[in-house]
LOBABA-484705 format. One record per residue (C-alpha): residue number from 0; residue in three letters; x negated, y negated, z negated. Coordinates in steps of 0.05 Angstrom, whole numbers, plus 5000, padded with zeros to 4 digits. Example, Ala and Ser with C-alpha at 12.3 -4.5 7.8 and 13.67 -1.06 7.14 Angstrom:
BEGIN
num / residuo / px / py / pz
0 / Ala / 4754 / 5090 / 4844
1 / Ser / 4727 / 5021 / 4857
END
This chain:
BEGIN
num / residuo / px / py / pz
0 / Unk / 4999 / 5002 / 5002
1 / Unk / 4970 / 4934 / 5018
2 / Unk / 4964 / 4880 / 4966
3 / Unk / 5027 / 4835 / 4968
4 / Unk / 4990 / 4772 / 4982
5 / Unk / 4968 / 4804 / 5048
6 / Unk / 5039 / 4817 / 5072
7 / Unk / 5075 / 4763 / 5113
8 / Unk / 5149 / 4773 / 5101
9 / Unk / 5164 / 4728 / 5162
10 / Unk / 5121 / 4767 / 5209
11 / Unk / 5162 / 4803 / 5265
12 / Unk / 5175 / 4872 / 5253
13 / Unk / 5160 / 4928 / 5299
14 / Unk / 5134 / 4984 / 5255
15 / Unk / 5134 / 5001 / 5181
16 / Unk / 5122 / 5062 / 5143
17 / Unk / 5164 / 5096 / 5090
18 / Unk / 5126 / 5097 / 5023
19 / Unk / 5180 / 5132 / 4986
20 / Unk / 5239 / 5170 / 4999
21 / Unk / 5288 / 5168 / 4937
22 / Unk / 5355 / 5200 / 4920
23 / Unk / 5395 / 5213 / 4858
24 / Unk / 5454 / 5249 / 4829
25 / Unk / 5511 / 5208 / 4798
26 / Unk / 5498 / 5201 / 4722
27 / Unk / 5528 / 5156 / 4668
28 / Unk / 5498 / 5085 / 4661
29 / Unk / 5465 / 5074 / 4596
30 / Unk / 5510 / 5034 / 4549
31 / Unk / 5570 / 5043 / 4596
32 / Unk / 5620 / 5100 / 4611
33 / Unk / 5617 / 5090 / 4683
34 / Unk / 5574 / 5129 / 4730
35 / Unk / 5522 / 5105 / 4779
36 / Unk / 5477 / 5131 / 4831
37 / Unk / 5425 / 5078 / 4824
38 / Unk / 5371 / 5118 / 4786
39 / Unk / 5338 / 5147 / 4846
40 / Unk / 5280 / 5191 / 4839
41 / Unk / 5222 / 5206 / 4889
42 / Unk / 5229 / 5266 / 4936
43 / Unk / 5175 / 5301 / 4962
44 / Unk / 5172 / 5342 / 5027
45 / Unk / 5219 / 5337 / 5085
46 / Unk / 5288 / 5310 / 5067
47 / Unk / 5350 / 5330 / 5109
48 / Unk / 5387 / 5266 / 5138
49 / Unk / 5460 / 5274 / 5156
50 / Unk / 5513 / 5222 / 5179
51 / Unk / 5532 / 5210 / 5110
52 / Unk / 5459 / 5202 / 5085
53 / Unk / 5402 / 5236 / 5049
54 / Unk / 5408 / 5308 / 5026
55 / Unk / 5429 / 5310 / 4947
56 / Unk / 5440 / 5234 / 4948
57 / Unk / 5507 / 5218 / 4911
58 / Unk / 5542 / 5150 / 4912
59 / Unk / 5599 / 5113 / 4878
60 / Unk / 5640 / 5115 / 4940
61 / Unk / 5682 / 5053 / 4919
62 / Unk / 5625 / 5009 / 4935
63 / Unk / 5569 / 5052 / 4961
64 / Unk / 5561 / 5112 / 5013
65 / Unk / 5601 / 5127 / 5073
66 / Unk / 5574 / 5120 / 5145
67 / Unk / 5561 / 5045 / 5143
68 / Unk / 5521 / 5055 / 5076
69 / Unk / 5487 / 5123 / 5086
70 / Unk / 5415 / 5097 / 5066
71 / Unk / 5391 / 5037 / 5033
72 / Unk / 5329 / 5003 / 5047
73 / Unk / 5287 / 4953 / 5005
74 / Unk / 5223 / 4916 / 5010
75 / Unk / 5177 / 4932 / 4953
76 / Unk / 5136 / 4871 / 4967
77 / Unk / 5193 / 4831 / 4929
78 / Unk / 5180 / 4865 / 4861
79 / Unk / 5121 / 4823 / 4844
80 / Unk / 5161 / 4759 / 4860
81 / Unk / 5219 / 4784 / 4814
82 / Unk / 5168 / 4801 / 4756
83 / Unk / 5141 / 4726 / 4759
84 / Unk / 5212 / 4699 / 4760
85 / Unk / 5239 / 4746 / 4706
86 / Unk / 5179 / 4763 / 4661
87 / Unk / 5221 / 4792 / 4606
88 / Unk / 5243 / 4849 / 4655
89 / Unk / 5171 / 4858 / 4686
90 / Unk / 5175 / 4935 / 4673
91 / Unk / 5241 / 4945 / 4706
92 / Unk / 5224 / 4909 / 4770
93 / Unk / 5189 / 4967 / 4805
94 / Unk / 5200 / 5009 / 4869
95 / Unk / 5263 / 5044 / 4863
96 / Unk / 5292 / 4992 / 4818
97 / Unk / 5351 / 4972 / 4867
98 / Unk / 5371 / 5039 / 4881
99 / Unk / 5340 / 5040 / 4949
100 / Unk / 5329 / 5107 / 4990
101 / Unk / 5274 / 5082 / 5029
102 / Unk / 5215 / 5040 / 4998
103 / Unk / 5178 / 4998 / 5050
104 / Unk / 5131 / 4941 / 5045
105 / Unk / 5141 / 4900 / 5111
106 / Unk / 5209 / 4905 / 5134
107 / Unk / 5251 / 4854 / 5094
108 / Unk / 5315 / 4807 / 5104
109 / Unk / 5272 / 4758 / 5146
110 / Unk / 5252 / 4803 / 5201
111 / Unk / 5308 / 4857 / 5202
112 / Unk / 5371 / 4842 / 5241
113 / Unk / 5440 / 4869 / 5239
114 / Unk / 5449 / 4921 / 5294
115 / Unk / 5372 / 4939 / 5292
116 / Unk / 5361 / 5012 / 5317
117 / Unk / 5303 / 5042 / 5289
118 / Unk / 5266 / 5115 / 5296
119 / Unk / 5239 / 5149 / 5234
120 / Unk / 5182 / 5198 / 5241
121 / Unk / 5179 / 5249 / 5297
122 / Unk / 5242 / 5291 / 5287
123 / Unk / 5288 / 5250 / 5327
124 / Unk / 5321 / 5211 / 5269
125 / Unk / 5352 / 5148 / 5292
126 / Unk / 5384 / 5095 / 5243
127 / Unk / 5420 / 5027 / 5255
128 / Unk / 5420 / 4971 / 5206
129 / Unk / 5493 / 4959 / 5192
130 / Unk / 5503 / 4916 / 5127
131 / Unk / 5467 / 4873 / 5081
132 / Unk / 5471 / 4901 / 5013
133 / Unk / 5523 / 4869 / 4966
134 / Unk / 5503 / 4849 / 4895
135 / Unk / 5538 / 4892 / 4844
136 / Unk / 5545 / 4882 / 4767
137 / Unk / 5506 / 4945 / 4759
138 / Unk / 5442 / 4908 / 4776
139 / Unk / 5453 / 4859 / 4716
140 / Unk / 5456 / 4921 / 4673
141 / Unk / 5402 / 4958 / 4707
142 / Unk / 5353 / 4901 / 4692
143 / Unk / 5386 / 4879 / 4632
144 / Unk / 5392 / 4808 / 4656
145 / Unk / 5458 / 4771 / 4648
146 / Unk / 5486 / 4740 / 4717
147 / Unk / 5425 / 4769 / 4756
148 / Unk / 5461 / 4798 / 4813
149 / Unk / 5475 / 4731 / 4848
150 / Unk / 5402 / 4715 / 4851
151 / Unk / 5394 / 4774 / 4900
152 / Unk / 5431 / 4738 / 4957
153 / Unk / 5412 / 4671 / 4938
154 / Unk / 5342 / 4689 / 4950
155 / Unk / 5362 / 4741 / 5005
156 / Unk / 5330 / 4803 / 4969
157 / Unk / 5384 / 4844 / 4971
158 / Unk / 5361 / 4897 / 5019
159 / Unk / 5405 / 4929 / 5074
160 / Unk / 5440 / 4991 / 5095
161 / Unk / 5431 / 5037 / 5154
162 / Unk / 5484 / 5080 / 5189
163 / Unk / 5455 / 5148 / 5219
164 / Unk / 5456 / 5152 / 5294
165 / Unk / 5421 / 5217 / 5306
166 / Unk / 5408 / 5267 / 5245
167 / Unk / 5346 / 5301 / 5227
168 / Unk / 5296 / 5298 / 5167
169 / Unk / 5249 / 5245 / 5138
170 / Unk / 5193 / 5245 / 5086
171 / Unk / 5144 / 5192 / 5055
172 / Unk / 5088 / 5173 / 5106
173 / Unk / 5139 / 5170 / 5168
174 / Unk / 5133 / 5110 / 5213
175 / Unk / 5195 / 5070 / 5225
176 / Unk / 5191 / 5039 / 5295
177 / Unk / 5240 / 4989 / 5324
178 / Unk / 5274 / 5017 / 5385
179 / Unk / 5327 / 4965 / 5404
180 / Unk / 5341 / 4895 / 5376
181 / Unk / 5415 / 4880 / 5396
182 / Unk / 5427 / 4821 / 5358
183 / Unk / 5362 / 4780 / 5350
184 / Unk / 5394 / 4717 / 5325
185 / Unk / 5422 / 4749 / 5261
186 / Unk / 5371 / 4771 / 5210
187 / Unk / 5397 / 4797 / 5144
188 / Unk / 5377 / 4729 / 5110
189 / Unk / 5419 / 4688 / 5163
190 / Unk / 5477 / 4737 / 5154
191 / Unk / 5476 / 4725 / 5077
192 / Unk / 5474 / 4649 / 5088
193 / Unk / 5543 / 4652 / 5115
194 / Unk / 5565 / 4712 / 5077
195 / Unk / 5550 / 4681 / 5007
196 / Unk / 5521 / 4612 / 5010
197 / Unk / 5554 / 4577 / 5064
198 / Unk / 5623 / 4608 / 5071
199 / Unk / 5663 / 4550 / 5102
200 / Unk / 5627 / 4543 / 5169
201 / Unk / 5681 / 4561 / 5219
202 / Unk / 5638 / 4572 / 5281
203 / Unk / 5593 / 4616 / 5244
204 / Unk / 5649 / 4657 / 5213
205 / Unk / 5677 / 4669 / 5284
206 / Unk / 5607 / 4687 / 5313
207 / Unk / 5595 / 4739 / 5255
208 / Unk / 5667 / 4768 / 5264
209 / Unk / 5648 / 4785 / 5334
210 / Unk / 5585 / 4828 / 5317
211 / Unk / 5609 / 4896 / 5333
212 / Unk / 5551 / 4930 / 5302
213 / Unk / 5563 / 4903 / 5233
214 / Unk / 5593 / 4946 / 5178
215 / Unk / 5665 / 4937 / 5160
216 / Unk / 5653 / 4910 / 5091
217 / Unk / 5623 / 4847 / 5117
218 / Unk / 5654 / 4843 / 5189
219 / Unk / 5719 / 4846 / 5157
220 / Unk / 5702 / 4791 / 5106
221 / Unk / 5687 / 4747 / 5166
222 / Unk / 5751 / 4766 / 5205
223 / Unk / 5794 / 4749 / 5146
224 / Unk / 5761 / 4680 / 5140
225 / Unk / 5777 / 4665 / 5210
226 / Unk / 5846 / 4688 / 5202
227 / Unk / 5855 / 4649 / 5138
228 / Unk / 5834 / 4585 / 5172
229 / Unk / 5877 / 4595 / 5231
230 / Unk / 5936 / 4609 / 5185
231 / Unk / 5919 / 4548 / 5141
232 / Unk / 5919 / 4502 / 5202
233 / Unk / 5988 / 4532 / 5224
234 / Unk / 6015 / 4521 / 5157
235 / Unk / 5993 / 4452 / 5153
236 / Unk / 6023 / 4434 / 5220
237 / Unk / 6088 / 4471 / 5194
238 / Unk / 6092 / 4430 / 5129
239 / Unk / 6094 / 4361 / 5159
240 / Unk / 6161 / 4321 / 5152
241 / Unk / 6198 / 4284 / 5200
242 / Unk / 6151 / 4223 / 5196
243 / Unk / 6089 / 4269 / 5200
244 / Unk / 6072 / 4267 / 5127
245 / Unk / 6046 / 4327 / 5087
246 / Unk / 6098 / 4360 / 5044
247 / Unk / 6055 / 4380 / 4983
248 / Unk / 6099 / 4432 / 4957
249 / Unk / 6142 / 4478 / 5001
250 / Unk / 6197 / 4513 / 4965
251 / Unk / 6221 / 4580 / 4998
252 / Unk / 6290 / 4614 / 4983
253 / Unk / 6284 / 4686 / 4946
254 / Unk / 6337 / 4736 / 4928
255 / Unk / 6334 / 4770 / 4866
256 / Unk / 6342 / 4845 / 4889
257 / Unk / 6328 / 4880 / 4825
258 / Unk / 6339 / 4863 / 4747
259 / Unk / 6309 / 4910 / 4699
260 / Unk / 6311 / 4915 / 4623
261 / Unk / 6243 / 4931 / 4602
262 / Unk / 6249 / 4920 / 4528
263 / Unk / 6300 / 4887 / 4486
264 / Unk / 6262 / 4821 / 4498
265 / Unk / 6230 / 4829 / 4567
266 / Unk / 6263 / 4842 / 4634
267 / Unk / 6230 / 4849 / 4701
268 / Unk / 6259 / 4817 / 4763
269 / Unk / 6242 / 4833 / 4835
270 / Unk / 6248 / 4772 / 4883
271 / Unk / 6251 / 4785 / 4960
272 / Unk / 6241 / 4725 / 5010
273 / Unk / 6298 / 4711 / 5051
274 / Unk / 6255 / 4689 / 5107
275 / Unk / 6186 / 4727 / 5103
276 / Unk / 6123 / 4687 / 5124
277 / Unk / 6082 / 4737 / 5164
278 / Unk / 6020 / 4695 / 5144
279 / Unk / 6033 / 4693 / 5075
280 / Unk / 5965 / 4735 / 5057
281 / Unk / 5956 / 4776 / 4992
282 / Unk / 5978 / 4757 / 4919
283 / Unk / 5913 / 4744 / 4881
284 / Unk / 5900 / 4779 / 4815
285 / Unk / 5935 / 4741 / 4756
286 / Unk / 5981 / 4701 / 4798
287 / Unk / 6040 / 4663 / 4772
288 / Unk / 6099 / 4640 / 4817
289 / Unk / 6132 / 4572 / 4805
290 / Unk / 6209 / 4578 / 4806
291 / Unk / 6261 / 4525 / 4813
292 / Unk / 6324 / 4552 / 4781
293 / Unk / 6397 / 4530 / 4796
294 / Unk / 6403 / 4496 / 4728
295 / Unk / 6350 / 4447 / 4753
296 / Unk / 6294 / 4476 / 4713
297 / Unk / 6223 / 4494 / 4740
298 / Unk / 6184 / 4546 / 4711
299 / Unk / 6125 / 4590 / 4723
300 / Unk / 6115 / 4663 / 4710
301 / Unk / 6066 / 4716 / 4717
302 / Unk / 6067 / 4759 / 4777
303 / Unk / 6061 / 4836 / 4760
304 / Unk / 6054 / 4864 / 4827
305 / Unk / 6074 / 4853 / 4900
306 / Unk / 6059 / 4806 / 4958
307 / Unk / 6076 / 4735 / 4968
308 / Unk / 6144 / 4757 / 5010
309 / Unk / 6164 / 4809 / 4953
310 / Unk / 6141 / 4806 / 4881
311 / Unk / 6159 / 4827 / 4813
312 / Unk / 6155 / 4782 / 4754
313 / Unk / 6161 / 4799 / 4678
314 / Unk / 6197 / 4749 / 4637
315 / Unk / 6207 / 4751 / 4559
316 / Unk / 6264 / 4713 / 4528
317 / Unk / 6229 / 4658 / 4487
318 / Unk / 6252 / 4641 / 4414
319 / Unk / 6276 / 4586 / 4420
320 / Unk / 6278 / 4585 / 4497
321 / Unk / 6271 / 4521 / 4536
322 / Unk / 6322 / 4540 / 4584
323 / Unk / 6286 / 4581 / 4639
324 / Unk / 6278 / 4645 / 4605
325 / Unk / 6352 / 4645 / 4576
326 / Unk / 6378 / 4626 / 4645
327 / Unk / 6337 / 4689 / 4676
328 / Unk / 6360 / 4737 / 4620
329 / Unk / 6432 / 4713 / 4609
330 / Unk / 6456 / 4686 / 4673
331 / Unk / 6416 / 4709 / 4735
332 / Unk / 6444 / 4770 / 4769
333 / Unk / 6422 / 4817 / 4830
334 / Unk / 6434 / 4775 / 4892
335 / Unk / 6426 / 4709 / 4864
336 / Unk / 6380 / 4659 / 4903
337 / Unk / 6321 / 4623 / 4871
338 / Unk / 6273 / 4576 / 4903
339 / Unk / 6197 / 4592 / 4896
340 / Unk / 6145 / 4544 / 4903
341 / Unk / 6067 / 4551 / 4894
342 / Unk / 6037 / 4618 / 4882
343 / Unk / 5973 / 4606 / 4845
344 / Unk / 5924 / 4636 / 4800
345 / Unk / 5868 / 4610 / 4755
346 / Unk / 5844 / 4680 / 4734
347 / Unk / 5776 / 4695 / 4765
348 / Unk / 5754 / 4765 / 4755
349 / Unk / 5681 / 4768 / 4727
350 / Unk / 5646 / 4808 / 4780
351 / Unk / 5578 / 4800 / 4746
352 / Unk / 5609 / 4828 / 4677
353 / Unk / 5589 / 4899 / 4655
354 / Unk / 5648 / 4907 / 4612
355 / Unk / 5717 / 4872 / 4616
356 / Unk / 5753 / 4869 / 4549
357 / Unk / 5825 / 4847 / 4550
358 / Unk / 5862 / 4819 / 4486
359 / Unk / 5931 / 4817 / 4495
360 / Unk / 5998 / 4808 / 4457
361 / Unk / 6070 / 4820 / 4483
362 / Unk / 6093 / 4792 / 4548
363 / Unk / 6016 / 4769 / 4555
364 / Unk / 6006 / 4837 / 4593
365 / Unk / 6038 / 4806 / 4655
366 / Unk / 5976 / 4761 / 4664
367 / Unk / 5929 / 4822 / 4668
368 / Unk / 5966 / 4885 / 4688
369 / Unk / 5945 / 4880 / 4761
370 / Unk / 5875 / 4866 / 4746
371 / Unk / 5866 / 4923 / 4699
372 / Unk / 5897 / 4968 / 4752
373 / Unk / 5847 / 4942 / 4803
374 / Unk / 5793 / 4951 / 4753
375 / Unk / 5809 / 5024 / 4746
376 / Unk / 5809 / 5034 / 4820
377 / Unk / 5741 / 5007 / 4830
378 / Unk / 5711 / 5037 / 4766
379 / Unk / 5702 / 4970 / 4730
380 / Unk / 5694 / 4988 / 4656
381 / Unk / 5749 / 4959 / 4617
382 / Unk / 5787 / 4958 / 4550
383 / Unk / 5855 / 4932 / 4535
384 / Unk / 5871 / 4915 / 4463
385 / Unk / 5949 / 4906 / 4465
386 / Unk / 5988 / 4886 / 4406
387 / Unk / 6066 / 4897 / 4405
388 / Unk / 6120 / 4890 / 4358
389 / Unk / 6144 / 4962 / 4359
390 / Unk / 6103 / 5013 / 4406
391 / Unk / 6172 / 5053 / 4417
392 / Unk / 6211 / 5000 / 4440
393 / Unk / 6174 / 4940 / 4457
394 / Unk / 6120 / 4961 / 4511
395 / Unk / 6148 / 4932 / 4581
396 / Unk / 6119 / 4966 / 4647
397 / Unk / 6107 / 5030 / 4605
398 / Unk / 6089 / 5079 / 4660
399 / Unk / 6038 / 5030 / 4691
400 / Unk / 6006 / 5017 / 4622
401 / Unk / 6004 / 5092 / 4603
402 / Unk / 5970 / 5104 / 4672
403 / Unk / 5912 / 5064 / 4651
404 / Unk / 5893 / 5123 / 4605
405 / Unk / 5846 / 5117 / 4551
406 / Unk / 5830 / 5045 / 4574
407 / Unk / 5887 / 5025 / 4528
408 / Unk / 5886 / 5016 / 4452
409 / Unk / 5955 / 4997 / 4425
410 / Unk / 5969 / 4963 / 4358
411 / Unk / 6040 / 4974 / 4331
412 / Unk / 6062 / 4922 / 4283
413 / Unk / 6121 / 4967 / 4262
414 / Unk / 6070 / 5015 / 4236
415 / Unk / 6033 / 4960 / 4198
416 / Unk / 5974 / 4958 / 4252
417 / Unk / 5936 / 4898 / 4262
418 / Unk / 5888 / 4876 / 4316
419 / Unk / 5822 / 4856 / 4287
420 / Unk / 5801 / 4805 / 4333
421 / Unk / 5738 / 4788 / 4297
422 / Unk / 5715 / 4861 / 4297
423 / Unk / 5731 / 4863 / 4373
424 / Unk / 5686 / 4804 / 4387
425 / Unk / 5632 / 4834 / 4342
426 / Unk / 5631 / 4903 / 4380
427 / Unk / 5631 / 4872 / 4445
428 / Unk / 5577 / 4907 / 4486
429 / Unk / 5524 / 4869 / 4526
430 / Unk / 5544 / 4827 / 4585
431 / Unk / 5621 / 4832 / 4570
432 / Unk / 5673 / 4788 / 4592
433 / Unk / 5736 / 4772 / 4551
434 / Unk / 5806 / 4756 / 4576
435 / Unk / 5861 / 4734 / 4526
436 / Unk / 5933 / 4723 / 4532
437 / Unk / 5984 / 4726 / 4475
438 / Unk / 6017 / 4687 / 4421
439 / Unk / 5988 / 4621 / 4397
440 / Unk / 5960 / 4651 / 4328
441 / Unk / 5924 / 4706 / 4375
442 / Unk / 5895 / 4654 / 4423
443 / Unk / 5871 / 4609 / 4366
444 / Unk / 5839 / 4664 / 4330
445 / Unk / 5805 / 4687 / 4394
446 / Unk / 5781 / 4615 / 4412
447 / Unk / 5750 / 4608 / 4341
448 / Unk / 5713 / 4677 / 4342
449 / Unk / 5686 / 4663 / 4416
450 / Unk / 5662 / 4591 / 4394
451 / Unk / 5628 / 4624 / 4329
452 / Unk / 5590 / 4674 / 4372
453 / Unk / 5567 / 4620 / 4426
454 / Unk / 5606 / 4655 / 4482
455 / Unk / 5607 / 4604 / 4543
456 / Unk / 5665 / 4587 / 4576
457 / Unk / 5644 / 4629 / 4636
458 / Unk / 5648 / 4693 / 4590
459 / Unk / 5718 / 4680 / 4558
460 / Unk / 5781 / 4669 / 4600
461 / Unk / 5846 / 4645 / 4560
462 / Unk / 5910 / 4653 / 4597
463 / Unk / 5968 / 4619 / 4554
464 / Unk / 6041 / 4636 / 4572
465 / Unk / 6072 / 4584 / 4528
466 / Unk / 6050 / 4518 / 4505
467 / Unk / 6068 / 4472 / 4443
468 / Unk / 6073 / 4404 / 4482
469 / Unk / 6105 / 4363 / 4425
470 / Unk / 6072 / 4309 / 4386
471 / Unk / 6077 / 4233 / 4372
472 / Unk / 6106 / 4187 / 4424
473 / Unk / 6053 / 4149 / 4464
474 / Unk / 6047 / 4100 / 4522
475 / Unk / 6012 / 4109 / 4585
476 / Unk / 5988 / 4057 / 4639
477 / Unk / 5994 / 4091 / 4706
478 / Unk / 5959 / 4066 / 4770
479 / Unk / 5956 / 4096 / 4838
480 / Unk / 5895 / 4121 / 4871
481 / Unk / 5917 / 4102 / 4938
482 / Unk / 5943 / 4039 / 4916
483 / Unk / 6013 / 4055 / 4936
484 / Unk / 6048 / 4023 / 4873
485 / Unk / 6031 / 3971 / 4822
486 / Unk / 6007 / 3989 / 4752
487 / Unk / 6066 / 4014 / 4709
488 / Unk / 6071 / 4027 / 4631
489 / Unk / 6115 / 4088 / 4618
490 / Unk / 6135 / 4112 / 4551
491 / Unk / 6127 / 4188 / 4531
492 / Unk / 6176 / 4214 / 4476
493 / Unk / 6160 / 4264 / 4420
494 / Unk / 6196 / 4317 / 4459
495 / Unk / 6173 / 4301 / 4529
496 / Unk / 6112 / 4315 / 4567
497 / Unk / 6064 / 4268 / 4606
498 / Unk / 6081 / 4308 / 4666
499 / Unk / 6158 / 4305 / 4658
500 / Unk / 6154 / 4229 / 4653
501 / Unk / 6109 / 4224 / 4713
502 / Unk / 6150 / 4265 / 4756
503 / Unk / 6215 / 4228 / 4733
504 / Unk / 6183 / 4164 / 4759
505 / Unk / 6142 / 4186 / 4819
506 / Unk / 6168 / 4253 / 4844
507 / Unk / 6142 / 4321 / 4848
508 / Unk / 6100 / 4309 / 4909
509 / Unk / 6058 / 4254 / 4876
510 / Unk / 6049 / 4293 / 4814
511 / Unk / 6037 / 4366 / 4831
512 / Unk / 6040 / 4423 / 4776
513 / Unk / 6043 / 4498 / 4775
514 / Unk / 6034 / 4536 / 4713
515 / Unk / 6058 / 4482 / 4664
516 / Unk / 6026 / 4514 / 4603
517 / Unk / 5954 / 4484 / 4614
518 / Unk / 5923 / 4548 / 4649
519 / Unk / 5913 / 4526 / 4722
520 / Unk / 5895 / 4448 / 4722
521 / Unk / 5944 / 4432 / 4781
522 / Unk / 5972 / 4377 / 4742
523 / Unk / 5904 / 4343 / 4719
524 / Unk / 5902 / 4268 / 4722
525 / Unk / 5846 / 4222 / 4723
526 / Unk / 5837 / 4190 / 4649
527 / Unk / 5817 / 4117 / 4651
528 / Unk / 5814 / 4099 / 4580
529 / Unk / 5845 / 4118 / 4512
530 / Unk / 5842 / 4177 / 4464
531 / Unk / 5877 / 4246 / 4483
532 / Unk / 5897 / 4305 / 4445
533 / Unk / 5871 / 4357 / 4496
534 / Unk / 5909 / 4424 / 4502
535 / Unk / 5907 / 4482 / 4549
536 / Unk / 5847 / 4514 / 4578
537 / Unk / 5839 / 4494 / 4648
538 / Unk / 5788 / 4434 / 4637
539 / Unk / 5718 / 4449 / 4615
540 / Unk / 5688 / 4407 / 4558
541 / Unk / 5655 / 4362 / 4605
542 / Unk / 5714 / 4351 / 4646
543 / Unk / 5757 / 4326 / 4587
544 / Unk / 5720 / 4262 / 4585
545 / Unk / 5747 / 4237 / 4651
546 / Unk / 5814 / 4283 / 4660
547 / Unk / 5871 / 4307 / 4627
548 / Unk / 5926 / 4361 / 4636
549 / Unk / 5992 / 4324 / 4641
550 / Unk / 6029 / 4389 / 4626
551 / Unk / 6009 / 4395 / 4554
552 / Unk / 5960 / 4344 / 4530
553 / Unk / 5983 / 4285 / 4498
554 / Unk / 5958 / 4212 / 4492
555 / Unk / 5946 / 4179 / 4423
556 / Unk / 5971 / 4111 / 4420
557 / Unk / 5962 / 4080 / 4492
558 / Unk / 5921 / 4111 / 4550
559 / Unk / 5913 / 4093 / 4619
560 / Unk / 5914 / 4146 / 4677
561 / Unk / 5908 / 4148 / 4756
562 / Unk / 5949 / 4191 / 4798
END
C-alpha cells in the first residue's frame, strides 16, 4: 500500500488493486437490539461473486443489498483523514470500518463515475458503479460519534455500490480496470452534491433523473423531486383567485366515511375527498390536518394513517371541550362533509439517532403511531412508553399498537402503574432521540428532565395536542411587513389568543395557522418590542428573541408585532 501522501485522489482512475476482500454475517450491533452486516472480516482465497454480491455476505435488505447494492467499495486513503478530523475515534477508523467489501486506495468519489463498468481480475467478473453509499445512523454507532453520518456525504467520503454484470470470483490482489465510462460528467462526488448538498437545482435534478444506469434508490429520489416541482408549479397556478392573487390556504371538501368508537373517550374518523387531488403526494409522518367544522370552528388533528385524499384521524373528547372535539363526537355523522385545509407536520424523524424513545400519554399516540410503524418496518430501534387510564378499555388503535410487539411498554393507571419519566431519561442509551406527546404534566416533566440532562433541541421533540392559551389581557400594536395597512392597536382578552384577534381583524389569509397548539410554527409573527410569555415548542430559544407563536404565546402589558 502506498503512503497516503503519495496518492492523488483527484487523479483519473483507470486501474486499481483490491487490497482486501471482506464479507460478514448479520450480527447484533453492540449496545442495540438491531442486526447489522457492517462488521466485515477479511476473506482469503477466491471468493465467488453472484448477481446479489459476494459469497456468504449478508445484508440488512431494508437499506443494503440487492442487485443495485451487491458490492460496496471504499477508498482506504480516506481513513487517515478521518483519524485527523476525529482523533477520539482514531482506533475505529481503519480499513473495513465502513463495512466495505472491496478495500482500494486510488478509486474514490472524485474519479469514479456513476455507470462506470470495471473488470476485476482475470476470471471475467464485470461490475458497474450503480449508487453512492447513503449515510446511515449505524455509522454513528460504529464509530461512537454522534451525528457523524452526515459528514460522509458533506465531504464525499461515503464509498459507492456496484451491481454485478458478469459473475465469477475475486480475491485480494486482483486488478480493477476501467472498461467503459458511460457518464463521464457524473462522478460520485458530483452526484452527492445534488443528492444531499444542493437539492433544489431543478436542472440538475432533471439531468440526474435521466441517468438510466443509476440505481433506483437515488434515481427515484431525483425523479420525485422533478415531479414534486412540477406539481408545485401546477398547484400554484391553480390557487390563484380571479385577480391573479395567491390563495394562501385552499380548503377541500371531505366526507366522513367511517366513524368508530375506539375507547369511551376517543373516536376515529376516516375522511375521504369529494374531489381527489391526483398530485397530492404522500402524507408525511406525524402530520396533522386542519379542519373547518360546520359550527365555524377550526381545529387540527393528527393523521393516524392514510393519504392526502383519504386519511384517518383520532380525536379525544376534551374535558372541557373548546367545541371542536365535542362537535365531532356528539354531532358529526357518517356522510357529513367537512372542509380540510393544510396538512402539515413538524415532526422530523431523527435519522442519525441509534435509538428512538417515545414518551406518550392517551390520545398523544396519534402523533407518533405511523412513525412507530415505519420504524419497525425499516428496523430502527424504538421503544414506546405509553401511559393510559385503563389498559383494558382506554387504548385506541389497539390492534396496531399490539402489532408493534415488545417495542411497547404500557403503564396502566387503573392498576396503580406510573410512568417514571426521570428514570426513562436516566436510562437513555447512547445517541437516543426522544419524542414526547401527552398531557401537560407529562410534557412539563419531560422538559425538566431533558433540560437537567443538557439534551439539545435536536435530541428531543415535543408534540403538544392541547395548549393552555389563557392569561392576563394585553395590547398589541400590529404593523404590516408589506405596508398594506396602517399600524393598529388591538386588545387581546384573557380568554382570547393573539391569533384569534389577528384573524378577526385581518382574515385567515394574512395570518396563516395550522396546528394552533404551538407545535408547527406556521402562525409565528415578528416580535418588534415588548415582553412575551412564550409557550409552545416550535421556536428555538434564539428565535424567541424576535418571533412569537400567535396561537399560544401571550404578550405582557403591551407588545408590537409585524405580520
